[in-house]
C-alpha positions, 0 to 999 in steps of 0.5 A, a space after each residue: 343673597 350670596 351663592 355658593 359654588 355649583 353643586 352636582 347631585 349624584 344619582 343616588 341623591 336624585 330621589 330626595 331632590 325629587 321629593 323636596 321638589 314635589 313638597 314645594 310644589 304641593 304647599 305652593 298650591 295648597 296656599 294658592 287654593 286658599 287665595 280669595 279676597 279677605 284672607 291675609 298673606 300672614 294666614 297663608 304663611 302660617 298655613 304653609 309653615 304648619 303644612 311643612 312642619 307636618 310633613 316632618 320638614 323645614 321651611 327653607 326661607 324662615 331665618 334664611 339671611 335673616 328672612 322672618 317667614 315661610 313665604 315670600 308674598 308679593 302683591 301687585 307691584 311687589 316683584 319678590 321677597 314680600 314679607 307676609 302681613 295682616 293686610 287683607 287681599 282684595 278682588 283684583 290682586 295678583 299675588 306671587 308666592 314663593 316657597 321652599 322645602 328643605 329635606 335633611 338627610 345624611 349623604 356620605 355620612 355628612 349632613 346634606 339639605 335637599 331643597 325644593 323651590 318654587 313660585 307662582 303668581 295667582 289671581 285674587 278673584 277677577 283680575 284685569 285683562 292686562 294682569 291676566 296677560 302678564 300672568 299668562 305670558 310670564 308663565 310661558 316665559 318660565 316654560 320657554 326657559 325650561 324647554 332650552 335646558 339640555 345637557 351640553 347647552 348652556 345657561 345663556 340658552 335659558 336667558 335667551 329663551 325667556 327674553 324671547 317671550 318678555 321682549 315682543 310682549 314689551 314687558 319690563 324684564 327684571 335684571 337684578 334678579 333671576 333663577 339660580 342653581 340649587 345645592 345643600 346651601 340652597 342658593 348656588 352658582 350658576 346665576 340664571 339671568 332672564 336677559 340675553 345681553 348679561 353674557 356681553 360681560 359675564 362668562 357662560 356656564 355649561 349645563 351638566 347632568 346632575 345640576 339642579 336649576 331654578 328658572 325664574 322669570 319676572 315680568 313687569 307691565 311697565 319698566 324693568 327697573 326696581 326699588 328695595 323697600 326699607 324692610 330690606 327684603 321687599 322688591 318692587 317695580 320702579 314705576 309701581 306697576 304690576 309685576 309677575 313671578 313664576 319658577 320651577 326647579 328643574 333636575 338635569 339627568 342623563 335621560 333629560 330633564 325633570 321639572 320636579 316642582 310641577 305638581 299641577 302640570 302648569 305648562 299650559 296654564 293661562 289666566 286668560 
């Protein structure tokens, strides 16, 4: 997915971006609470779309670059961009759900999209100890990255912080995908990698007031390499070992940062 130039939000826009983030957090955990053996990812997708539209807003992902659904649902060895299906979940699955909500409003007499975006990997029933640790550590990596955000800092600070969790725990750290800025066209610069050596060959970006940043580590139980499915969307670990994906959206203000999607207070969440 291509990225647009960096977007800097005006203070007068903060309340709408906060609301978009809140809605995205609410629907993510609404469908997360539905996860149990026997339910299908398509049922989760339908519930999410129904809820978002009932609030009077738009599922960000549906139709975005041709994506067919409201939710990206990636199970077990699938990392991101999974397409919901009629296959039932089973005990022990780990289920990454990524969802966006778009609020359309006018700004300076022009149409403007405010997008909330977040992801969480949920256990389906009882999962293996290895999977439970993977989920816990990936969430820790997310919060390490969030804690590194400050005005005047750099995107590389986020990458280093996330890597500082992945590396000692010997997880594969996905390199092809990462976090991103959020603007009126959804994805925008800067790209936010989850590994530090990205900046050996790429320019860094200063963090500024008014930015909205989506932080999203993806840790694998095995190698960091990925493969893309024939459906053109689903991304899977190269060795077919499990992967976890967590994401929050952060608003950078003059007073600090706001994790606008964290409706369930997930900083200390642990699967173990």
